[in-house]
C-alpha positions in Angstrom: 92.3 151.0 58.6 92.2 151.9 55.1 94.9 152.5 52.2 93.4 155.9 50.6 94.0 156.7 47.6 97.7 158.5 47.1 97.8 163.1 47.4 100.2 165.1 45.6 102.4 167.4 47.3 101.4 170.3 46.5 98.0 169.4 48.1 99.3 168.3 51.5 100.7 171.8 51.2 97.8 173.4 51.4 96.0 170.7 54.3 99.0 171.9 56.1 98.7 175.6 55.6 94.6 175.4 56.2 94.9 173.3 59.4 93.4 170.6 57.8 96.6 168.7 58.8 98.0 168.7 63.0 100.3 167.0 65.1 99.1 164.9 67.8 100.7 165.7 71.1 102.0 162.0 71.5 104.7 163.9 68.7 107.7 164.3 69.2 109.5 168.1 67.9 110.7 168.6 65.0 114.4 167.1 64.5 115.9 166.7 60.6 119.0 168.8 59.4 118.9 170.7 56.4 121.2 167.5 55.2 118.2 165.4 55.4 115.6 167.3 53.9 118.2 167.7 50.9 118.2 164.2 50.7 114.4 163.3 51.1 113.9 166.1 47.2 116.6 164.0 46.2 114.6 160.9 46.8 111.5 162.3 45.1 113.0 164.2 42.0 114.8 160.5 41.7 111.3 158.6 42.0 112.2 156.6 44.8 109.4 156.0 47.4 109.5 157.8 50.8 107.5 155.4 53.0 103.7 155.4 53.2 101.9 158.2 56.2 99.6 157.3 58.6 97.2 159.6 59.6 94.1 159.6 62.2 90.7 160.8 61.5 89.4 162.2 65.0 86.1 162.9 65.3 85.0 166.3 66.9 83.8 164.7 70.2 86.8 162.8 70.7 88.9 165.9 69.3 88.6 168.1 71.7 89.2 166.1 74.6 93.0 166.8 73.6 95.4 168.9 72.8 97.4 169.4 69.2 100.0 171.3 67.7 100.1 173.0 64.0 103.4 171.7 61.7 106.0 173.9 62.1 105.9 177.1 59.8 109.4 178.7 60.3 112.5 177.1 61.9 114.1 179.3 63.4 117.2 177.5 66.5 116.6 179.8 69.2 113.5 181.3 68.1 111.4 179.2 66.9 111.9 175.3 67.2 108.5 173.9 69.1 105.7 173.7 67.6 102.9 176.1 69.0 99.3 174.5 69.9 96.9 174.2 67.6 93.4 175.6 68.5 90.6 173.3 67.4 87.2 175.1 65.7 83.9 173.5 67.2 82.6 170.3 66.0 85.0 170.4 63.2 87.0 166.9 62.5 90.6 166.6 62.7 93.6 164.9 60.8 96.5 164.1 62.6 99.4 162.5 61.3 100.6 159.7 63.8 103.8 158.9 61.3 105.6 161.4 58.3 106.1 164.9 60.7 109.3 164.7 59.5 108.7 164.4 56.2 105.7 166.4 55.7 107.6 169.3 57.9 110.3 169.1 55.5 108.5 169.3 52.9 106.4 172.1 54.3 110.0 174.1 55.0 111.7 173.5 51.8 108.4 174.7 49.5 107.3 177.5 52.0 109.2 178.2 54.2 113.1 179.0 56.0 115.3 177.2 57.9 117.8 179.4 60.1 120.6 178.0 62.8 123.1 179.1 64.6 126.9 179.1 62.3 129.7 177.6 63.6 131.8 179.8 66.0 129.3 182.1 66.7 127.7 183.6 70.2 124.0 182.4 70.8 123.1 185.7 71.3 124.4 187.4 68.7 121.6 188.0 65.7 123.4 187.5 63.2 124.4 183.8 64.0 121.3 182.5 62.8 120.7 183.1 59.1 117.4 182.6 57.5 118.0 180.2 54.7 116.0 178.6 52.3 115.8 175.9 49.7 117.7 175.6 46.1 118.4 173.3 43.1 121.3 173.6 41.1 120.1 174.1 37.9 122.7 173.6 35.4 125.1 170.9 37.4 123.7 168.0 38.5 125.2 167.4 42.3 129.0 165.7 42.2 129.9 162.3 43.0 129.0 161.6 46.3 128.7 157.7 48.7 125.2 158.6 49.3 123.8 158.4 45.8 122.7 161.8 45.0 122.0 163.1 41.9 120.5 166.8 42.3 122.6 169.4 43.8 120.0 170.7 46.7 121.2 173.0 49.2 119.6 175.3 52.3 121.5 178.7 51.0 120.4 182.3 51.9 119.6 184.6 49.3 123.5 186.3 49.7 124.8 183.1 49.3 122.8 182.0 46.3 123.4 185.4 43.9 127.0 184.9 45.4 127.3 181.5 43.7 125.1 181.9 40.8 128.1 184.9 39.8 130.5 182.1 40.0 128.5 180.4 37.2 125.7 178.4 39.2 122.2 178.5 39.0 120.3 178.1 42.4 116.8 179.2 41.9 114.5 178.6 44.8 112.7 175.7 45.4 109.3 178.0 46.8 108.8 179.5 43.3 107.8 176.3 41.9 104.4 176.4 44.0 103.3 179.2 41.8 104.8 178.2 38.3 102.4 176.8 35.7 104.2 173.8 34.2 104.7 174.6 30.1 105.2 178.0 29.7 106.5 179.4 33.0 109.0 177.2 33.4 110.3 178.2 29.8 109.9 181.9 30.5 112.2 181.5 33.7 114.6 179.7 31.5 115.2 182.1 28.6 114.9 185.4 31.4 117.8 183.4 33.2 119.4 183.0 30.5 119.2 179.0 30.7 118.3 177.6 27.9 121.1 174.7 25.8 121.3 171.5 24.1 123.2 170.7 27.1 122.1 172.8 29.8 119.6 170.6 32.3 117.8 173.5 33.5 115.2 173.3 31.7 114.2 169.2 32.3 115.4 169.5 36.2 112.8 172.0 36.8 109.9 170.3 35.1 111.0 167.5 37.0 110.1 169.4 40.6 107.2 170.6 39.0 106.3 167.3 38.0 107.3 166.0 41.9 105.7 168.9 43.3 102.2 169.6 41.2 101.4 166.1 39.1 102.9 162.9 40.8 100.6 161.2 43.1 103.7 159.8 45.4 102.0 160.9 49.1 100.9 157.4 50.0 98.9 156.9 53.3 96.7 154.9 55.7 93.8 156.6 57.3 92.8 155.1 60.3 89.0 156.1 61.5 89.1 154.4 65.2 87.7 156.4 68.1 89.7 153.4 70.5 92.4 155.6 71.7 94.8 153.5 73.1 95.0 151.4 69.8 95.9 154.7 67.9 98.7 154.3 70.8 99.9 151.4 70.0 99.4 151.9 66.0 101.6 154.8 66.8 104.1 152.8 68.8 105.0 150.4 66.4 104.7 152.9 62.8 107.7 155.3 65.2 110.1 152.6 66.7 112.5 153.2 64.4 115.2 151.1 66.6 114.7 152.9 69.3 111.1 151.0 71.0 108.7 154.1 71.7 107.9 153.3 75.2 103.8 154.6 76.6 105.2 156.6 79.4 107.0 158.3 76.5 104.1 159.4 74.7 101.6 159.6 78.0 104.6 162.0 79.3 104.1 163.9 76.1 100.0 164.2 76.8 100.6 165.5 80.1 103.5 167.9 78.3 100.3 169.4 76.1 98.0 169.5 78.8 99.8 171.3 82.0 99.2 175.3 82.2 101.9 176.3 84.6 104.6 173.3 84.7 106.7 172.0 81.6 105.7 168.3 82.7 108.7 166.6 80.5 111.2 168.9 82.5 109.6 168.2 85.6 109.4 164.6 85.4 113.2 164.6 83.5 114.0 166.8 87.1 112.8 164.5 89.5 114.3 161.2 88.2 117.0 162.9 88.0 117.0 163.9 91.4 115.8 160.8 93.2 118.0 158.5 91.2 121.1 160.5 92.7 120.2 159.8 96.2 122.8 158.3 98.4 124.5 155.4 96.4 122.2 156.1 93.4 119.0 154.5 92.6 117.6 153.8 88.4 114.0 154.7 89.1 113.0 155.4 85.0 110.2 157.6 84.6 107.2 155.3 84.3 107.4 154.8 87.7 107.3 158.7 88.2 104.5 159.1 86.4 102.8 156.2 87.8 103.7 157.8 91.3 101.9 160.1 89.8 98.5 158.4 89.1 98.7 156.5 92.7 99.3 159.8 94.9 96.7 161.4 93.2 93.7 159.3 94.2 93.1 158.5 90.6 90.5 155.5 90.1 92.7 154.4 86.8 96.1 154.2 87.3 97.0 151.9 84.3 98.8 153.2 81.7 95.8 153.5 79.2 95.3 157.3 77.3 92.0 157.7 78.7 94.1 158.1 82.4 95.3 160.6 81.1 92.5 163.2 80.1 92.8 166.3 81.2 90.9 166.1 84.4 93.0 163.9 85.3 96.3 166.3 84.2 94.7 168.9 85.7 94.7 167.3 89.3 98.5 165.1 88.3 100.2 169.0 88.1 98.2 170.6 91.0 99.6 167.8 93.2 103.2 167.3 91.5 105.8 169.6 93.5 103.6 167.4 97.0 103.7 163.9 95.1 108.0 164.9 94.6 108.6 165.5 97.8 106.8 162.7 98.9 109.1 160.5 96.1 112.0 162.1 97.5 111.3 161.3 100.8 110.3 158.1 100.4 113.6 157.4 98.2 115.7 158.7 101.2 114.3 156.0 103.6 115.2 153.8 101.3 117.9 154.4 101.4 118.5 154.3 104.8 117.3 150.5 104.6 120.8 150.3 102.5 118.8 149.8 99.8 120.6 151.1 96.4 119.9 150.2 92.2 122.3 147.6 93.7 119.6 146.0 95.9 116.3 147.0 94.5 114.9 144.5 93.1 111.6 146.0 92.6 111.4 149.8 92.3 107.7 150.0 92.6 107.8 150.0 96.4 108.6 153.0 96.5 105.2 154.0 95.4 103.0 152.7 98.4 105.9 154.5 100.9 105.8 157.7 99.1 102.0 157.7 99.3 102.0 156.6 102.3 104.7 159.6 103.6 102.2 162.0 101.3 99.0 161.0 103.1 101.0 161.2 106.5 102.2 164.9 105.6 106.0 163.6 106.7 108.3 165.9 106.5 112.4 165.4 106.4 112.3 165.3 110.5 110.8 161.5 109.7 114.2 160.1 108.8 115.7 161.0 112.0 112.5 161.5 114.3 112.5 159.5 117.6 109.6 159.3 117.9 109.2 157.6 114.5 111.5 154.6 114.6 108.8 152.0 114.8 106.8 152.9 112.3 110.0 154.0 110.1 111.2 149.5 110.7 107.7 148.6 110.2 108.1 149.8 106.8 111.5 148.2 107.0 110.5 145.1 107.6 108.2 145.3 104.9 109.6 146.6 102.6 112.5 144.0 102.7 110.3 141.1 103.2 108.2 142.2 99.6 111.2 142.4 97.7 112.7 139.0 99.0 109.6 137.1 98.7 109.1 136.1 94.8 106.4 137.6 92.3 105.1 140.1 95.1 105.8 142.5 92.4 105.6 141.1 89.4 102.3 140.4 87.7 99.0 142.4 88.8 101.2 145.4 90.3 98.4 148.1 89.2 96.0 145.8 91.2 98.3 145.6 93.9 99.2 149.4 94.1 95.9 150.4 93.8 94.8 147.4 96.9 98.0 148.9 98.8 96.7 152.9 98.2 93.2 151.4 99.8 94.4 150.2 102.8 97.1 153.0 103.5 94.7 155.6 102.9 92.4 154.0 105.3 94.2 152.8 108.0 97.5 154.8 107.7 96.7 158.1 109.3 99.1 157.3 112.0 100.9 154.4 111.3 102.0 152.4 108.7 99.3 150.0 108.0 101.3 146.9 107.8 99.1 144.0 109.4 96.3 145.5 107.4 98.6 145.8 104.2 99.5 142.2 104.1 95.9 140.9 105.0 94.8 142.8 101.6 97.6 141.6 100.2 96.9 137.4 100.8 93.3 138.0 99.4 95.0 139.0 96.2 97.8 135.6 96.8 100.3 138.3 97.1 101.5 136.5 101.5 104.6 138.1 102.8 104.3 134.3 104.7 107.6 132.4 103.4 106.5 128.1 104.7 109.5 125.9 105.8 111.0 125.0 102.4 111.4 128.9 100.9 113.6 129.6 104.3 116.0 126.9 103.7 116.0 127.5 100.3 117.5 131.3 101.1 120.0 129.6 103.0 121.3 128.7 99.8 121.4 132.4 98.6 124.9 133.5 97.6 127.3 136.0 96.7 126.5 138.0 94.4 122.6 137.3 94.0 120.5 140.6 94.8 118.7 138.8 97.6 121.7 138.3 99.3 121.8 141.3 101.2 118.1 142.0 101.2 118.3 138.5 103.6 121.0 139.5 105.6 119.3 143.0 106.6 116.8 141.2 107.8 118.8 138.8 109.5 120.4 141.5 112.2 118.8 144.8 111.5 120.9 146.3 114.1 123.1 147.6 111.6 123.1 151.4 110.5 122.9 151.3 107.0 122.7 154.2 106.3 126.5 153.6 106.3 128.2 151.4 102.9 128.0 147.6 103.9 129.4 145.2 101.6 128.7 141.7 101.6 131.6 140.4 103.0 133.1 136.3 103.1 133.6 135.7 106.8 135.9 133.4 105.6 138.1 134.9 102.7 137.5 133.3 99.2 141.4 132.4 99.6 140.5 130.2 102.1 139.1 127.7 99.7 142.0 127.2 97.1 142.4 123.5 96.7 146.0 123.5 98.2 144.7 126.0 101.5 142.6 122.9 102.4 144.7 120.3 101.7 147.4 121.9 103.9 144.5 122.3 106.4 144.0 118.7 106.5 140.7 118.4 105.0 139.5 115.7 104.0 139.5 115.0 100.5 136.2 113.6 99.4 134.7 117.1 101.4 136.9 119.2 99.5 134.4 120.0 97.0 131.5 120.3 98.7 133.1 123.0 101.1 133.8 124.6 98.2 131.0 125.0 96.7 129.9 126.1 100.6 132.1 129.5 99.7 129.4 131.5 98.6 126.5 130.6 100.2 124.5 132.6 103.2 125.9 130.9 106.3 130.1 132.3 104.9 128.3 136.0 104.5 128.1 138.2 106.0 126.9 142.6 105.7 129.8 144.7 107.4 131.0 148.0 106.2 133.4 148.9 103.5 136.7 150.4 105.4 135.9 147.0 108.3 135.9 145.0 104.8 138.6 146.5 103.1 140.9 146.0 106.2 139.6 142.7 106.7 140.8 141.4 103.4 142.3 138.3 103.3 142.9 137.8 106.7 141.2 133.9 108.6 138.4 136.0 110.6 139.2 134.7 113.9 142.8 135.9 113.7 141.0 139.8 112.1 138.6 139.6 115.0 141.9 139.2 117.7 143.2 141.5 115.8 140.6 144.0 115.6 138.4 144.2 118.8 139.0 144.0 121.8 137.9 141.0 124.2 134.5 142.6 124.7 133.9 144.3 121.4 134.8 141.0 120.1 132.5 138.6 122.0 130.2 141.4 120.9 130.4 141.5 117.2 131.0 137.3 117.0 127.5 137.4 119.3 126.0 140.2 116.3 127.1 138.5 113.4 126.8 134.6 114.5 130.2 134.0 114.6 130.1 132.9 117.8 132.1 129.7 118.0 134.3 130.6 115.5 136.9 128.3 114.5 140.7 128.9 113.9 141.0 126.9 110.8 139.2 125.6 107.7 139.1 121.8 109.8 136.3 123.4 111.3 134.2 125.5 108.9 131.7 122.5 108.3 130.7 122.3 112.1 130.8 126.4 112.0 128.9 126.0 108.3 126.1 124.2 109.6 125.7 125.8 113.1 125.7 129.0 111.3 123.1 128.0 109.1 120.4 126.5 111.9 120.9 129.6 113.9 119.8 131.3 110.3 116.9 129.3 109.8 115.9 129.6 113.4 115.7 133.9 113.0 114.3 133.6 109.7 111.9 131.4 111.5 111.0 134.7 113.3 111.7 137.6 110.6 109.3 135.5 108.3 106.5 133.6 110.4 105.0 130.9 108.7 101.8 131.2 111.0 98.4 131.7 109.4 97.8 136.1 110.2 
């Protein structure tokens, strides 16, 4: 990426005007306000550096595959605030500006165009609310003392406002006129005609400096990237445009999709879907990365990696064509996960939604799937697979794209009428991502503690009969207050066992899933006393059996034995639902 010979501002403006410089689709909209633009011109006048620029020379054979935009020609907050698409001339190279859009657009507006923003306290539909302003420079006075160190008095003014200020003793020069003035007689003639000459009047010097900045000084320093490896260019763009807020691949790829979709606005469509998914039941935290990745998977595109080449026109056409159906499948999948009791607090890997949505999309499942009796076994199979894949370490970490492609292939081949758990797990095992738990892994699960994300998953696998569409809390069987030292001493717990028993308080054998209202009513009551108050005898026995609480002691003196017994029962259930037998 060689550093090029610097050029003048006037040359840049000519190239923008002739559409020799364009913007890649991954660029964001013009965002600078008039204050920032005025500060840029002041920096130029004072001789301060304004940073280097980054150009990308795109060859014709690559340029035709992507969408480019023209620079903003005339900014109007209500009518013209987006850049228009650029029509490529066949066979021509394109110079795309990777870094410098805001500065170049500001130079163009300040020297060749106008800026219109809504006036305060004016209605948006009022045509007089958006007066056109052009950049002016006060030739008779320097800027007032200020904290920003501005020396020159640049302002965006309407023609009427400039005339009013000039009548009061200032002289605000329309900056765009400098483009047509010659450096000697032209400047002197202007000063003479407007009676600005004089020993103490800075008008000529200020005007001469402006002319030098625009026409003579080679102050546009730039690098030119010639590589046609689009992913390399994308990485360069991310690095140079971070500016305190790291840009992600998905941000940039979404911009490419936005440029290439014909009927839908990709950015609006993705954001709307993300917002909708995250509002389901108790809320999720699905990012736009997941939705874009899901689109590549559900569209059956061969490449699902976040690479520029996978966001070409053909792929984006397929993505747009299927978008509404993909959104419905993702929404149905998220609702199913919510029915499993999952939310932002308990869903350890957002990517688990993608294969579920792919399966539902392939089956053409509708809303009725969530409650249909004929699909109960299928939903149970999905639930078991989801919970086990989330509980097992390393499943949704490295090699995600390979895993998603493998899952898609298995579902596509075997998932026409049912969720193919066995085939999926066989394919996963070949990737080294088996869902079979070894004995030491099962015992490790017993050490899960209150507050850990996997604790909810483990309890929901052990006790699958709960209707998790209702709000369930992870609850201490024996309340926290029962483990205070004084309470243990009063319960005649041996001194040398107190510390060990306190360590058991938050571990899995002293935890259960309890509906929110019941958990609130239970509060700090000892568990057996609470059960006797809450349930009749038959209901109480069923409740204790369902939660593996049979033999629940009334006081803390029996806690250790209860803990050990329940731990052994849990381990036995883990062996059944997380089989250690080979597939």
